[in-house]
C-alpha positions as CSV (number, residue, x, y, z in Angstrom):
1,M,8.1,43.8,43.7
2,L,8.9,41.5,40.8
3,S,10.8,42.9,37.9
4,R,9.1,43.1,34.5
5,Y,11.6,40.6,33.2
6,T,10.7,38.0,35.9
7,V,7.0,38.4,35.2
8,M,7.6,37.8,31.5
9,V,9.8,34.8,32.1
10,V,7.2,33.2,34.5
11,A,4.4,34.0,32.0
12,G,6.5,32.5,29.2
13,I,7.1,29.3,31.2
14,G,3.4,29.1,32.0
15,L,2.5,29.4,28.3
16,L,5.0,26.8,27.4
17,S,3.7,24.4,30.0
18,V,0.1,24.9,28.8
19,G,1.3,24.3,25.2
20,E,3.1,21.2,26.2
21,V,0.0,19.8,27.9
22,W,-2.1,20.6,24.8
23,V,0.4,19.0,22.4
24,S,0.4,15.9,24.6
25,Y,-3.4,15.7,24.5
26,V,-3.4,16.2,20.7
27,R,-0.7,13.5,20.3
28,L,-2.6,11.0,22.4
29,D,-5.9,11.7,20.6
30,T,-4.1,11.3,17.3
31,E,-2.6,8.0,18.4
32,Q,-6.0,6.7,19.4
33,A,-7.5,7.7,16.1
34,V,-4.6,6.1,14.2
35,S,-5.0,2.9,16.2
36,Q,-8.8,2.8,15.5
37,L,-8.2,3.3,11.8
38,Q,-5.6,0.6,11.7
39,K,-8.1,-1.8,13.3
40,E,-10.8,-0.8,10.8
41,K,-8.2,-1.2,7.9
42,N,-7.4,-4.8,9.1
43,I,-11.1,-5.7,9.3
44,L,-11.7,-4.3,5.8
45,A,-8.7,-6.1,4.4
46,Q,-10.1,-9.4,5.8
47,D,-13.5,-8.6,4.3
48,V,-11.8,-7.9,0.9
49,Q,-10.0,-11.3,1.1
50,S,-13.3,-13.1,2.0
51,L,-15.1,-11.4,-0.9
52,K,-12.3,-12.3,-3.3
53,L,-12.6,-16.0,-2.2
54,E,-16.3,-15.8,-2.6
55,L,-16.0,-14.3,-6.1
56,A,-13.5,-17.0,-7.2
57,S,-15.9,-19.7,-5.9
58,M,-18.9,-18.2,-7.7
59,L,-17.0,-17.9,-11.0
60,R,-15.9,-21.5,-11.1
61,P,-17.1,-23.2,-14.3
62,D,-18.9,-26.0,-12.4
63,T,-20.7,-23.4,-10.2
64,L,-21.8,-21.4,-13.2
65,R,-23.0,-24.6,-15.0
66,R,-25.0,-25.6,-11.9
67,L,-26.6,-22.1,-11.6
68,A,-27.4,-22.0,-15.3
69,R,-29.0,-25.4,-15.1
70,D,-31.0,-24.4,-12.0
71,M,-32.3,-21.4,-13.9
72,G,-33.5,-23.6,-16.8
73,M,-30.7,-22.6,-19.2
74,S,-29.1,-25.1,-21.5
75,A,-26.3,-25.1,-24.1
76,P,-27.3,-23.4,-27.4
77,S,-28.3,-25.6,-30.4
78,A,-26.3,-25.5,-33.6
79,M,-28.9,-23.1,-35.1
80,Q,-28.6,-20.6,-32.3
81,V,-24.8,-20.1,-32.7
82,V,-23.8,-17.4,-35.1
83,K,-20.5,-17.8,-36.8
84,P,-18.8,-14.9,-38.6
């Protein structure tokens, strides 16, 4: 018959083994999640850069003049300008 100490040692080793497997699973799952988030971050960073370039293009004075002209706007006359 096994001694009580031997049973406790074997049970402890078994629990540690199960714990090690669980920690490995959690680590791998976390690494996959981090990798996916890094990919999404890179995609979003590219989107932000594209939007910044688009905004800069849209705010160019010649673009604004063209859009205003296309919408029927014109420069104000001298009577429309209010001076303090």
